C-alpha positions in Angstrom: -4.5 -10.2 -3.8 -7.2 -8.3 -2.2 -7.3 -5.2 -3.1 -9.1 -2.5 -0.7 -9.0 1.5 -1.2 -7.3 3.4 1.2 -10.4 4.2 3.8 -11.3 0.5 3.8 -7.7 -0.3 4.4 -7.3 2.1 7.4 -10.5 0.9 9.1 -9.6 -2.6 8.9 -5.9 -2.3 10.1 -7.2 0.9 12.6 -4.5 3.2 10.7 -4.4 6.6 9.8 -2.5 6.9 6.7 -3.0 9.1 3.1 -2.7 8.3 -0.3 0.8 9.6 0.2 1.5 6.6 2.2 0.6 4.1 -0.5 1.1 3.8 -4.2 -2.3 3.4 -5.4 -3.8 1.7 -9.0 -4.0 4.4 -12.0 -7.0 2.8 -13.2 -10.8 2.8 -10.5 -11.0 -0.7 -9.6 -13.5 -2.5 -7.4 -12.3 -2.0 -3.6 -13.6 -5.2 -1.6 -14.3 -3.8 1.2 -16.8 -0.8 0.3 -17.8 -2.4 -2.9 -17.4 0.9 -4.4 -14.9 1.5 -7.7 -11.9 3.8 -6.1 -8.3 3.6 -6.7 -7.0 0.8 -4.8 -3.6 -0.2 -2.8 -1.0 -1.3 -5.0 1.7 -1.4 -2.3 3.4 0.9 0.3 5.4 3.8 -0.3 8.7 2.8 1.2 10.9 5.7 2.2 14.6 6.0 1.0 16.8 4.5 3.7 13.9 1.4 4.4 14.3 0.6 0.7 18.5 0.9 0.9 18.2 -0.7 4.3 16.2 -3.9 2.8 19.0 -4.1 -0.3 21.9 -4.3 2.0 20.1 -6.8 3.9 19.6 -8.7 1.3 23.2 -8.6 0.1 24.8 -9.2 3.5 23.0 -12.2 3.8 24.1 -14.0 0.3 
């Protein structure tokens, strides 16, 4: 997976999200956008209800 810091990810996708919207790497890693060692995005942080609804949809399909 390509790894981007929050600033580069926002610039590429025309977003205004902050570090609170993502789960970031614990260690510094090389950002593929700016080439600096920064905390990169591991995944998007989901709210309680979105996670609950995703699980509900999985069990409904089964």
